[in-house]
C-alpha positions as CSV (number, residue, x, y, z in Angstrom):
1,M,120.2,43.6,12.1
2,E,118.4,40.4,13.0
3,F,119.2,38.2,15.8
4,A,118.1,35.1,17.4
5,S,114.6,35.4,18.8
6,R,115.7,34.2,22.3
7,I,117.6,37.5,22.7
8,S,114.4,39.4,23.0
9,K,113.6,37.3,25.9
10,L,116.5,39.1,27.9
11,K,116.6,42.5,29.2
12,E,119.4,44.7,30.9
13,S,119.8,43.7,34.5
14,A,118.3,46.6,36.5
15,T,121.1,46.1,39.3
16,F,123.9,46.6,36.9
17,K,122.1,49.4,35.0
18,Y,121.5,51.5,38.1
19,S,125.0,50.4,39.6
20,A,126.6,51.7,36.3
21,M,124.9,55.1,36.8
22,A,126.0,55.3,40.5
23,K,129.7,55.5,39.2
24,R,129.5,59.2,38.8
25,E,131.7,61.3,41.1
26,G,130.0,62.3,44.4
27,I,127.2,59.6,44.1
28,I,126.6,57.6,47.3
29,D,126.1,54.2,45.9
30,L,123.6,51.9,47.6
31,T,122.9,49.8,44.6
32,I,125.6,47.3,44.6
33,G,125.3,43.7,45.6
34,R,128.5,43.2,47.3
35,T,130.4,44.5,50.4
36,N,133.3,46.8,50.6
37,F,135.4,44.4,52.6
38,D,138.5,42.5,51.1
39,T,138.7,38.9,50.3
40,P,140.3,37.3,53.5
41,M,144.2,37.2,53.3
42,V,144.4,33.5,53.7
43,I,142.2,33.1,50.6
44,K,144.3,35.3,48.4
45,E,147.5,33.9,49.6
46,A,146.2,30.3,48.8
47,A,145.4,31.5,45.3
48,K,148.8,33.1,45.0
49,K,150.4,29.9,45.9
50,A,148.4,28.0,43.3
51,L,149.6,30.5,40.7
52,D,153.2,30.2,41.7
53,E,152.9,26.3,41.6
54,G,151.6,26.5,38.1
55,K,148.0,25.5,38.8
56,V,146.8,27.6,35.9
57,H,145.5,25.0,33.5
58,Y,142.1,23.3,33.0
59,T,140.6,21.4,36.0
60,P,137.9,18.7,35.9
61,T,134.7,20.2,34.5
62,R,132.8,19.6,37.9
63,G,135.8,21.3,39.9
64,I,138.8,20.0,41.6
65,P,138.0,17.0,43.7
66,E,139.6,18.7,47.0
67,L,137.1,21.5,46.7
68,R,134.2,19.4,46.1
69,E,135.1,17.3,49.1
70,K,135.2,20.4,51.2
71,I,131.8,21.4,50.1
72,V,130.4,18.0,50.7
73,E,131.7,18.3,54.4
74,K,130.3,21.7,54.7
75,L,126.9,20.8,53.7
76,R,126.9,17.9,56.0
77,D,128.3,19.4,59.0
78,E,126.4,23.0,58.7
79,N,123.3,22.2,56.6
80,S,122.5,18.6,57.7
81,I,122.6,17.3,54.0
82,S,124.0,13.9,54.6
83,D,123.3,12.1,51.3
84,L,126.1,13.8,49.3
85,D,129.4,12.9,47.7
86,K,131.7,14.7,45.4
87,E,130.1,13.7,42.1
88,R,126.8,15.2,43.4
89,V,128.6,18.6,43.6
90,I,129.6,20.9,40.7
91,V,131.7,24.2,41.0
92,S,131.3,26.8,38.4
93,T,131.7,30.5,37.4
94,G,129.6,31.8,40.1
95,A,126.1,31.0,41.4
96,K,124.3,32.7,38.5
97,Q,126.0,30.3,35.9
98,I,125.1,27.5,38.3
99,I,121.4,28.4,38.2
100,L,121.5,28.9,34.4
101,E,122.8,25.4,34.1
102,A,120.1,23.9,36.4
103,V,117.3,25.7,34.7
104,M,118.5,24.5,31.4
105,A,118.9,21.0,32.4
106,L,115.4,20.9,33.9
107,I,112.9,23.2,32.0
108,N,111.3,22.5,28.7
109,E,109.4,25.1,26.4
110,N,106.5,26.3,28.5
111,D,107.1,24.4,31.6
112,P,105.7,26.5,34.7
113,V,108.2,27.7,37.0
114,A,107.2,29.4,40.3
115,I,109.2,32.5,41.3
116,P,108.4,34.5,44.5
117,D,107.4,38.1,43.7
118,P,109.7,40.2,44.5
119,S,113.1,38.3,43.8
120,W,116.3,38.6,42.4
121,V,116.1,40.0,38.8
122,S,118.2,37.2,37.0
123,Y,115.6,34.5,38.0
124,E,113.1,35.8,35.7
125,S,115.6,36.3,32.8
126,I,117.1,32.8,33.2
127,V,113.6,31.1,33.0
128,K,112.4,33.1,30.1
129,F,115.7,32.5,28.3
130,S,115.2,28.7,28.9
131,G,111.7,28.9,27.5
132,G,109.8,28.6,30.7
133,K,106.6,30.2,32.0
134,I,106.6,32.1,35.1
135,I,104.2,31.7,37.8
136,W,104.5,34.6,40.1
137,L,104.1,33.8,43.9
138,P,103.1,37.1,45.5
139,L,104.6,38.4,48.9
140,S,103.7,41.6,50.7
141,A,105.6,44.3,52.6
142,E,103.1,44.1,55.4
143,N,104.1,40.5,56.1
144,G,107.8,41.2,55.9
145,F,107.8,39.5,52.3
146,I,107.6,36.1,54.1
147,P,105.4,33.5,52.2
148,D,101.7,33.7,53.4
149,E,98.5,32.0,52.6
150,K,98.3,33.8,49.2
151,F,101.8,32.7,48.2
152,F,100.9,29.0,49.1
153,S,97.6,28.9,47.4
154,V,99.1,30.1,44.0
155,F,102.0,27.5,44.5
156,E,99.7,24.7,45.5
157,N,97.4,25.4,42.2
158,S,100.4,26.2,39.8
159,N,101.6,22.7,38.8
160,S,105.1,24.0,38.7
161,R,107.9,21.9,37.5
162,L,110.3,24.0,39.7
163,I,110.2,26.8,42.4
164,F,112.9,29.1,43.3
165,L,113.6,29.7,47.1
166,N,116.0,32.3,48.3
167,S,116.7,32.8,51.9
168,P,118.1,35.2,53.2
169,N,116.6,37.0,50.4
170,N,117.6,39.5,47.8
171,P,116.0,42.0,47.5
172,T,114.2,42.1,50.9
173,G,116.6,40.7,53.3
174,A,114.0,38.4,54.6
175,V,115.0,35.1,56.4
176,Y,112.5,32.3,55.9
177,P,111.4,30.5,59.0
178,K,112.0,26.7,59.2
179,K,108.2,26.1,59.3
180,V,107.9,28.1,56.0
181,I,110.5,26.2,54.1
182,R,108.8,23.0,55.3
183,S,105.5,24.1,53.8
184,I,107.2,25.0,50.7
185,V,108.9,21.5,50.5
186,D,105.6,19.8,51.4
187,I,103.8,21.3,48.2
188,A,106.9,20.5,46.2
189,E,106.9,17.1,47.3
190,R,103.1,16.7,46.5
191,R,103.5,18.2,43.1
192,D,106.9,16.2,42.6
193,S,108.5,19.8,41.8
194,W,112.0,20.7,41.9
195,I,113.4,23.3,44.2
196,I,116.4,25.6,43.5
197,S,117.4,26.8,46.9
198,D,119.6,30.0,46.5
199,E,121.7,30.1,49.8
200,I,124.3,32.5,48.7
201,Y,123.7,34.9,51.7
202,E,123.5,31.8,54.2
203,K,126.5,33.4,56.5
204,L,125.0,36.9,56.6
205,I,122.1,36.3,59.1
206,Y,121.7,38.9,62.0
207,E,118.8,37.1,63.8
208,G,117.4,33.7,63.5
209,K,119.1,30.5,61.9
210,H,119.5,29.2,58.3
211,F,117.4,26.3,57.3
212,S,118.2,24.5,54.1
213,A,115.5,22.7,52.3
214,G,118.1,20.4,50.9
215,S,118.3,18.8,54.3
216,I,114.9,17.5,53.9
217,Y,114.1,17.0,50.2
218,P,116.2,15.1,47.7
219,K,114.9,17.1,44.6
220,C,116.5,20.4,46.0
221,I,119.4,21.9,44.1
222,V,121.4,23.7,46.9
223,V,123.2,26.8,45.3
224,N,125.6,28.6,47.1
225,G,129.1,30.2,46.7
226,F,132.0,32.1,48.0
227,S,131.1,35.9,46.8
228,K,128.9,37.3,49.6
229,E,130.4,35.2,52.4
230,F,134.0,36.1,51.7
231,S,133.8,39.2,49.6
232,M,134.8,37.3,46.5
233,T,132.2,38.6,43.7
234,G,134.9,39.2,41.1
235,W,136.4,35.7,41.8
236,R,133.3,34.2,40.1
237,L,133.0,30.9,42.1
238,G,129.9,29.2,42.9
239,Y,128.4,25.7,43.5
240,A,125.6,23.4,43.5
241,A,124.8,20.2,45.3
242,C,121.9,17.8,44.8
243,S,121.2,14.3,46.0
244,E,120.0,13.4,42.7
245,K,123.2,12.8,40.9
246,E,121.8,12.7,37.4
247,L,121.0,16.2,37.5
248,I,124.5,17.3,38.5
249,D,125.6,15.0,35.5
250,K,123.3,17.1,33.1
251,M,124.5,20.4,34.4
252,N,128.0,19.2,33.8
253,L,127.2,18.4,30.4
254,I,126.0,22.2,29.8
255,Q,129.3,23.4,31.7
256,G,131.6,21.3,29.4
257,Q,130.1,22.9,26.4
258,S,130.0,26.4,27.8
259,V,132.5,27.7,30.5
260,S,134.4,24.4,30.7
261,C,135.3,24.9,34.3
262,A,135.9,27.5,37.0
263,T,139.2,29.3,37.1
264,S,141.6,26.9,38.4
265,F,143.6,29.1,40.9
266,A,140.5,30.7,42.3
267,Q,139.3,27.1,43.2
268,Y,142.6,26.3,44.9
269,G,142.2,29.9,46.7
270,A,138.7,28.9,47.8
271,L,140.0,25.8,49.6
272,A,141.1,28.3,52.3
273,A,137.7,29.7,52.7
274,F,136.9,26.6,54.8
275,T,139.6,27.6,57.6
276,E,138.8,29.2,60.9
277,E,140.9,32.2,59.8
278,A,138.7,32.9,57.0
279,K,135.4,32.3,58.9
280,K,136.6,34.7,61.5
281,E,136.8,37.6,58.9
282,T,133.3,36.8,57.7
283,E,132.1,37.1,61.6
284,K,133.8,40.5,61.7
285,M,132.1,41.5,58.4
286,R,128.7,40.4,59.6
287,D,129.1,42.5,62.8
288,E,129.8,45.6,60.9
289,L,126.9,44.9,58.4
290,K,124.7,44.5,61.4
291,K,125.6,47.9,62.5
292,R,124.9,49.3,59.2
293,R,121.5,47.6,59.0
294,D,120.4,48.9,62.5
295,Y,121.4,52.4,61.7
296,L,119.5,52.4,58.3
297,M,116.3,50.8,60.1
298,K,116.7,53.6,62.8
299,R,116.4,56.3,60.1
300,L,113.7,54.5,58.0
301,N,111.6,54.3,61.3
302,E,112.2,57.9,62.0
303,M,110.8,58.8,58.5
304,D,107.8,56.4,59.1
305,V,108.5,54.5,56.1
306,L,107.2,50.9,56.2
307,C,110.2,48.5,56.3
308,I,110.3,45.2,58.2
309,K,113.8,44.9,59.7
310,P,115.7,42.5,57.4
311,K,117.3,39.5,59.2
312,G,119.8,38.7,56.6
313,A,121.9,39.7,53.6
314,F,122.6,43.4,53.1
315,Y,119.6,45.0,51.7
316,T,116.6,46.9,53.1
317,F,113.6,47.0,50.8
318,P,111.4,49.8,52.3
319,S,108.0,50.5,50.9
320,L,107.1,54.2,49.8
321,G,103.5,53.9,49.5
322,E,101.9,55.1,46.3
323,I,105.2,56.8,45.2
324,D,106.5,55.8,41.8
325,D,109.7,53.9,42.8
326,I,111.4,54.5,39.3
327,K,110.7,58.3,39.4
328,F,111.8,58.4,43.1
329,S,115.0,56.5,42.4
330,D,115.7,58.9,39.4
331,R,115.2,61.9,41.7
332,L,117.2,60.4,44.4
333,L,120.0,60.0,41.9
334,E,119.7,63.7,40.8
335,N,120.4,64.4,44.6
336,G,123.4,62.3,45.0
337,V,122.1,58.9,46.0
338,A,121.6,55.8,44.0
339,V,119.4,52.9,44.9
340,I,117.4,50.3,42.9
341,P,113.8,50.8,42.2
342,G,111.5,48.0,43.3
343,S,109.7,47.2,40.2
344,P,112.3,45.4,38.3
345,F,112.1,42.9,41.1
346,G,108.7,42.0,40.4
347,S,105.1,43.7,40.6
348,S,105.0,43.3,44.5
349,G,108.1,45.6,44.4
350,K,106.2,48.4,43.0
351,G,106.6,51.4,45.4
352,C,109.7,50.1,47.0
353,V,113.3,50.7,46.5
354,R,116.2,48.3,47.3
355,M,119.1,49.9,49.4
356,S,122.3,48.1,49.8
357,Y,124.3,48.7,52.8
358,G,127.0,46.2,51.9
359,A,129.5,48.8,50.6
360,A,128.4,51.9,52.4
361,S,129.9,53.4,55.5
362,I,127.7,54.8,58.4
363,E,128.7,58.2,57.4
364,E,127.6,57.6,53.9
365,L,124.4,56.0,55.1
366,K,123.7,59.2,57.2
367,N,124.2,61.5,54.2
368,A,122.0,59.2,52.0
369,M,119.2,59.1,54.5
370,D,119.4,63.0,54.8
371,K,118.9,63.2,51.2
372,M,116.2,60.7,51.2
373,R,114.3,62.6,54.0
374,D,114.5,65.8,52.1
375,I,112.9,64.8,48.8
376,K,110.5,62.1,50.2
């Protein structure tokens, strides 16, 4: 059969591929990009109430005004982004859809787009699908996957129309210092480049503080959502905000001709995510995730594996040296532990594996590390 040529630019998501293989009975699953916590009850009750009240129809394409107002307040109070209003915010069916809309609105055929290497697998696919040309910005395990001189040199000379920024980071767990983000913004400003700042793991930081590029650069699209912070991955609800209203308008055009709007009762449920009750549940989850992170790091250090302690998200990205990460992941799976090989995240991920502790108990992590120790 013959299909559109654009389909050849897409490949199966490595994270979903390995997560599917982890579904076998008896497998300890360290692949999944979610936590094993439930959505806070106050959010679920708000969604149920919306259903009972018949809020089951189309909403405005950008999202319900009440939710967009809450997002504006959040970004102003917590991220120091003051030049926003609800027309500069769009709500959609997850952060991934938001990123696709932003890239489709900005990128022409062969426009250069800078992506850190390694990075979340969907950035590459979305850019290729949109016709962009990827400029990889190298990061190293030795520097904790924090942008360094080589990264900035490549970016400075890339003439990129757009750069992706993701802190806290997937797959590495790195949290970029404020001065690093300022340096990225400085280059973007000189080059008149756009920034997509993916801040979906913002509230899952164990050391340090989050700093948003959107607070200092108007051509920054701040992407966030409810999936990670409130364990709502299946609700499919994300948002973007940008001082440049015209971009949000163009994204809204794409949304109107694709997904139409985010699910109505999910949006009403998300209004409760801004309550103190919901925020306290996130704090409890973060405390537990930190314990898991600390245990995993203790075991990796005992094995003399190079892994800079991740300061955010719920991933470790240990380097196994010269070991083939794909073969190692397959071998580990045969022994009952599922991880994601590092290669699909970029060439700098070769020899690494991504281990998610978001949905694994300490006991499961112990058993997984025992198996990893025995086959390394």
